[in-house]
N, C-alpha and C positions, 0 to 999 in steps of 0.2 A: 195465865198470869200468876205471879206470886201472891197468893191470897186473893184479895179483891182489888189489888193495885191496878191502876190504869197506866198506860205508857207515860202520861203526864206525871203521875205520882212517882214513877220510877226515875224519870229524868230529874224531877225536883229533888228527890232524895240524894241522887248522885251529886247534884249541885250543892246541896247542903253539906255533904261530907267531903267533897273534893276541895282541896286547897289549891287554887289556881297558881298561887305564888310558888308553892312547893313543886307542882307538876312542871311549870315552865322553867323553874330554877334547876331542874334536872338536865335541861338542854341549853339554858342561857345563864350567863353569869350576871345575876341581878344585884343592883346596889340600891339601898333605900334612899329615896329623895322625898322627904315629907311623908305624905300618906300613900305614896305610890312607890314602885320600884322601877328602875331603869336598866336597860341592857342593850347590847347589840342585837338587831333584828335577825332572827334565824331564817327569815324568808327572802332577804336580799342582802347583798354585800354592802356594808357601811363601816366607817371608822369612828363616827361619833354616835353615841347611843341615842336612838330615837324611839326605842321600843319600850312602851310604858305598860305596867301591869298594876291594876288596882285590886288589892286583896279584898277590901270591903265590898266592892261592887262585883267581884269575881269577873273581871273584864280586862281585856288587853287591847292595845291599839298601837300601831306603828305610824308615826308621823312622817316616815320616809316613804314607805310603799303603800300605805293605806290599809294594810291588813288589820282586821279587828274582829272581836267576837268573844265568846265565853270559853269555858274549859273544853266543851265539845268541839268548837271551831278550831281551837289550837291543836287538839289531838288529831282531828281529821286532816288538817293542813300539814302538821309536822310528820305524821306517820302515813300520810296518803291513804286514809281510810274513808269509807262512806259513813253516813250518820249512824246507821245501826251497828256497824263495826266498832265505831268509837264508843257507843253506849255499852256494847258488850265488854269492851276492854276495860272501861272505867268501872262498870258494875262488878267485874271480876276482881279488880284491884281493891274495891271497897266492900267486897263480900255482900253484894246486893243481888238477890235472886232474880233471875229473869225467866220469862216463860220458856218452856222447852217445846220446840217444834216437834210434832209427831213425825217420826221417820219410819220409812218402810224397812223391812229386813234387808232388802237389797241396798238401800242407802247406808245402813249401818255397816254392812259387809264391805261396801266400797270404801267408806271412810276408814274402817279398820285396816284394810289392805294398804291404803295410801299412807297411813301412819306407820305401818310396818316397813314399807319401802323407804320412807324418809329416814327411819331409824337405821336401817341397813346401810343406806347411803352415808349417813352421818358417821357411822362406825368405820366404814371403808375410808372416808376422807381422813379420819384420824389415824388409821393404820398407814395410809400413804404418807401423811405429813410426818408422823413419828419415824417412819423408815428413812425418809429423806434427812431428817435432823440427826438421827442417832446411829444408823447402821453403817458399818464399814463398807458394805456393798453399794452404798449410795455416794461414795466419795467422788466418783466421776460426775454424777449428776449435780452435786454441790458445786464442784468446780465449774461445770458448764453454766450454771445459773449466775455465779459470781462474775464469770468472764463476760456474760451478757448484761452485766450491770444490775442484776436482780438481787437487791440486798436482803438480809434476813428480815428486816422490817416489812418489806414488800411481800416476801414469801409468807409471812405470818398473816398479813392483811388479807391476802387472797387465798390462804389455806393451801398453798402449793405443796404438792407431795411428789413422791416417786414410786412407780410400780417397777419392781426389779425384773430383770431378764430371767425367766424361769429356767432357761438352759444353764445359766451361770450359778443360780442358787440351788438348783436341783429339786425344787418343789414348786407347786402352785401356791403363790403367796396368799391370795385371798381364799383360794380353795381350802387352805389349811385353817383359815379363821372361821369359816362358816360351815356348820354341820347340820344334817337333818333338814328340818323345816326352814331354817335360816338359809341353807344352801339353795333350796328351791326359790326362796325370795330373792336371793342374790342373782339367780339366773333371770328372774322376771325383771329385776332392776337393770339388767344388762352388765353387771359386774363380772359374772361368770357365763361361760358358754357351755351348753350341754352337748356332750358327744353322742353320736348316734349309737355307739356301742356301749354307752353308759359312762358315768362319771362326768366331770367338768374340767374346764381349763380357764385360766384367767384371760379376760378380754384385753386388759391393758398390761403390756409387757415391755420393759425397757423404755418407759415413757415418763417424761415430766407430766404430772397429772394436775389439772386445774379443776377443782370442784365448781360446779355451776349451781348458783343459788337462785331460788325464786325471790320474788320481791319481799317475802316475809322472812328471808334468811335461812330457809330450809334447803339442804342439798338435794337437788332434784336429778342431777346427772353429773357427768364428768367429760372433760376433754383431755386427750392425751397427745403430747408432742414427742415423736420419737427422737432419741438423742443421736444415734448413729445413722448408718445408711438403712434404707428400707422404706416401704410404702405400706399404707398411706402415711404421709408426713404427719397429718393430724387425724385423730380417731375420736369420734364422739360416742357417747352412750346411745344405744338404740332407743326408739320411742317406748315409753312405758306409761302406766297410769299416772306417774308423777312428772314425766319429762316429755316435752314436745320441742324439738329443736327450733322450729319456726316461731315458737312463742317464748323463746328464751334469749337472753342477752348476757354474755359474759361481762361481769364488772358492774352491771346496773345496781345490784344490791349494795355494793361497797361504795359506788361513786354517785349515788342518786342525790345526795345533799349538795355535792359540788356542781352537779348538772343544774339543780334548781337554783342555786345561788348565782351561777353564771348565765342562766337562761339560755344555755346552748349545750347540745350533746354532740360530741364528735364520734362518728362511726369509723372504725378502722377494720381492716380485713382479717388480721392475724392476732392470735392470742398474745404473742410476744410484742406486737405493735402496741397493744393495749398496756401490757405490763411495763414496757420501756417508757412510754409516754408518761404514765403515772409516776414511775420511779424518778423521772426527770422534771417533775413539777407540773405536768399538764394533766389535771385531775378529772376533767369532765368528759371521760372517754368510755365507750363501750365497744364490744365486738360481737358480730352476729354468728359466731360459731361456724364459719365457713360456708354458710348458706347465702343464697341471694336474699336481699332485704325483703322482708315481708310486712304486710299491713299490721299484723299483730305486734310486731316489734316496734313499729312506729307508734301504735296505740300505747304501748308500755311506756315509752319515753315521753309521750305527750302529757302524761300525768305530771311531769316535772319541768317541761320546757316547751317553748313555742317554736324553737328553731333547731334544726339538725344540719350539721355540716358533714358531708361525706369526704373523707380524706383518702383519696385513691392514688394508686400508682398511675403514672402517665402513659399507660399502654392502651391498646385497643380494647382489652377486656374491661378496663376501668371506664372507658367512654360508653361501652355497651351497658355496663351495669348502671351507670348514671341514667341512661335513656330508659332502661326498664324501671327505674325508681320513680320517674316523674309522675306517672299515673297514681302511684301509691301516695305520694305527697299531696297531689291535688285532691284525691278522694278523702284523705284524712285532714285536709285543710291545715297543714303544718308547713312552715317555711323551710325549704330545702336549699342548701348551697353545696358547692363542690370546690374543693381545693385539690390541686394536682401536684404530686411530688415531682421534684426535678428528676431528670433522667438518671438512672443508676441508683436511685434511693427508694427505700420504703420508709414508713414512719419510724420504725425502730432504728435503722442506720442513720436517718437524717437527724433525729433529736440527739443521738449519742455523739455524732460528729459535729453538728452545727449548733446545738443547744436550743434551749427553750425560747429565747428571744427570736431566733431565726424562724422557729416554728410558728410563733405568734404572728410574725410578719407575713408568713405564707398564708395563715388562716385569715388574716385581714384582707387578703386579695381574693378570697373565695367568691365565685360567681353564683348568682341565683341559678338554681338547677335548670329551669326551662331555658334561660338565656344560654347557659353552658351547652345544653344539648342542641339547641338551634344553631349555635356557632359551629359545633362539630359537623352538623349536617350541611351547613353552607360550605364549610371547608371541603367536605367529602364530595358533595354533589354539584356545587357551584350554583349560580343564580341565573343560568340560562333557562329556557323553557322546560327542558327535560329535568333539569335540576330542581326547579320549583315544583314540578309535578311530583317528583319523588319525595320532596320535603313535605308537601301537602299530605301525601299518603302516610308519612311517618307521624304527622300531626294528629291524624284522626283519633287514634287511641288515647292520646294525651287529652284532647279536648273532650272526648267522651267521658273521661274520668272526672271532669269538673262536677262538683256537687250541686252548684246552683247556677242558674242562668246568668247571674251577674258575674260570677267567677269566670264562666266560659266567655262572656262578652269581653271582659278585660283582657284575657289572654288572646282572644281572637283579634282584637284591635292591635295588640302589641305585635303579634306575629305578622299580621298584615303589613304593618309599618316596616318591620325588618325585612320583609320579602319584597317591598316596593309594590304592594298590591292594594286595591280598595277592599275594605272589609266585606262589601257585598260580593265581590268577585271571589274572595277566599271562601266565603260561606257557600257560594254556589259550587265551587270545586269540591268542597268537603261533602256537600250533599247530605248533610246531617241536620236533624232537628235538634233543638236545644234539649240537652239531657236534663230531665226533671227528676228521675228516680235516684234515690240515694243508694249507691251500689253496696251489696253485701252487708246490709244491716245498718244500724244507726251509728252515727259518728258525731262528735262534738266539735264546736268551732274553734276553741282554744283552751289552753290549760289553765283554767281558773275555776274556783269553786262555783258550781252551777253555771259553767261556761255557756254562753249564749242567752241566759236568762235576762241579762242586763240589756240585751238588744231588743227585747220584746216591749211593746207598748203596755201600758197598764191594762188595757182591755184585752190584748192578746194573752197576757199572763193570766188574767182572771179566767179567760176562756179555757186555757190549757188546764188550769187547776179544776175548773168545773167539769171538764171533759174526763179527767182522770178519776175524780170522785163520783162521777155518774157515767159509767161506761155505756149505759143504755142509750145515750144521746148520740153515739157515734154515727148511726145510720142517718140521722137528720143532718149532722155536720157534713157527712160525705155527700149527701144529696145536694147540699148547698155549696159544694166545692170549697169548703173552708180551708182545705189544705193549702190552696193557693195563697190564702191570707197569712199562712204561717211559713211560707216557703223559705228554705235556707236557714231555719232556726231550730232550736231544740224542740220547739212546738211541733214542727213537721215530723221530726223523728218520733216523738211520742204518739202523734196522731197515727203514723204508719204502724207502729208496734201495737197500739190499742186496737187498730183495725184487724190485725192478724188474730188477736185474742177473741174479739167479739164475733168474728166470722166462725170461729170454732165453738164458741159458747155464748149464746145471746144473753145469758144471765151471769156473765163474768163479773167477778169482784175486782175492785181497784188493786188489791194486793197481788193479783195475778201478773200485773205489769212487772213487778220486781223479779219474778221468776224467769223472765225472758231478757231483761236488760243486763248487759255486762257492766263491770265496774266502770264508773265514769260520771260525767256531769248529769246525764239523764237519770241514772239510778239514784244519785244523791238527791236530785230534785224531787223525785217521786217518794223516796224514803222519808225525806224531811216533811213533805206535804202530808203523807199518811200518818206519820208519827205525831204531827201537831194538829191534825184535823180533829176538831172536837165534835162529840156527839150532839152538842147543842146547835151545830150548824145544819142539822138535818132540816129539810124544808119539804113542803107538800109538793105533790106532783104538779099542781096548778102553778105554784110559785116557780117551780123548776122550769116549767114550760115557758113562763113569761121571761125568765132570765135567759133561757136559751134563745128565744126569739129576739131579745134585745141584743145579745151577743152577735148573732148571725147578721142582723140588720146593720149593726155598727161596722163590723169587720168587712162586710161586702162593700159598703160605701168607702171604707178606708182603702180597700184594695183598688177600687175604681179610681180614687184620688191618686194613688201611687202610679197606676197605669197612665193616668192623664198627665202626671208630671214627666214620666218617661217619654210620652208622645211629644210633649212640648220641647224637650231636649232634642229629640230627633228632628222635630220640625225646624227649630232654629238652625241646626246643622244643614238640613236640606236646603233651607232658604239661602244660607251662606254659600252653598255650592251651586246655587241656581238650578237645582234639580226639580223642575216644575212638576214632573209626573209624581215624584215621591211626595212633594208638598201637597198636591191634591189628595193623594191617598191618605196622608196623615191628617189632613183637615177633615176628611170624611170620618176617619176613626175618632177624631176628637169630638165631632158632633154626636157620634153614636154613644160615646162615653158620657157626654153631657146629658143626653136624654136618659140614660140609665141612672145617672146620679139624681135626677129630678123625678124619677118614677115613684 
């Protein structure tokens, strides 16, 4: 710590020195109205100001969308940071010293290497951009861009540049810029390629170059589009310590505010599809660098929106890509839609020939992703016995990707109706149990601050907080199957992650959770809890045991009540269908639950 300051002291000092009106005024045009300031909300689209900032109380509130909070809340929301990151940013701004985390030599070397690679990439981006703007050798590239409707303003916004053809200019463009250690770093960054016989050559040659930015605005890689004939048409940087293609999205850094305001991200396949749509007024667009859509990319956009529309060409490849994407959307619990381009068009040609209004009409017809995929399967296989069998086989991985039993049940019921089958028959053909595990690590329910927290009951939230602050209780909670009481919520995610830590170290500290959680709602929740947890809240082991026993007892009964409610719903349906055997089974289950409730 800085001196003997606690985290509470540090955040209090930041609040004392930070002027919320000034900070928000850097992003919002504020007008004084009595003791407060009013402006257009930066978090949702509006024409009449409903965003209120109170300087004296250091507080903001939007009467339109309901966003509110202090200076930390604003910075977190506006810049998509978690709480510790917002504290660091504001502390640096107001020259308030923060504790320095002790780092290993390997950590320092790794961070230094990343900083050097980011620097090399930034310089290369500037070289490419300057060459495009100023060099006579880039005249053909400038004409090419203007013919495709890419204005100087759009070129500047995306940092577009040009890598010259080395055969025409007679030398390696970047190879002449970087020497010695810098040249070795340029090879590691993928800008240069090392020859077996010694020396290097430029990776990008005779290509329009698109810098790829991470969410912080650092150049992590490049994508190059060849101008003339040749293959590959698109060439991306190889993976490096600062670039991973599956975890990058072209345009996200520049367009994230438009995505957040519209609450929709449009995914297109090509770099020029993205550039052309933005140039013609469709701003909430990103492109996945020629790769199949990944879960990491969905997680990136989930910080800004709850809905993604895939804008695909109307060919077989587009349909297959949509089918592959369904499990990703289900696992990430984000709404997915598909809009198909008319025959003979891609997004670039369509918006340039038909205009923005026609594109918006097309996007308005977008189908929900599972509905779209099912429709394609029905068209391909038909609804005969063999067709249904093949569709059921296709459905298995989709339903297995569902995060919660409720989500799976909803889709199971919907697909059964579309196929003209009883839910029980479809379930039997699937021969799968309800998927309860959360695949490939933790995921949040929706893109809101502390997403999923609002769905917890007071007792569930208190239990989650108690569990995080007292990792040693995990074993008792696991023995009592408390995970079932947190199913489908942020609490279940944190329970699973805490379990991994405790199994490795029985004396784990709460802070260890932060080291395994990715950016997102879970990390923000834990960060805020740990940052605001007071030492005065420490309790005796006896009191802790009593609290734990009370939590377990309440939540187990709450779980039984919810199970009883589900049984009642199934019972009413079975009675309406005159299914006497199922009615009897459900009545027996109801009696069993009633006995447990009164134990």
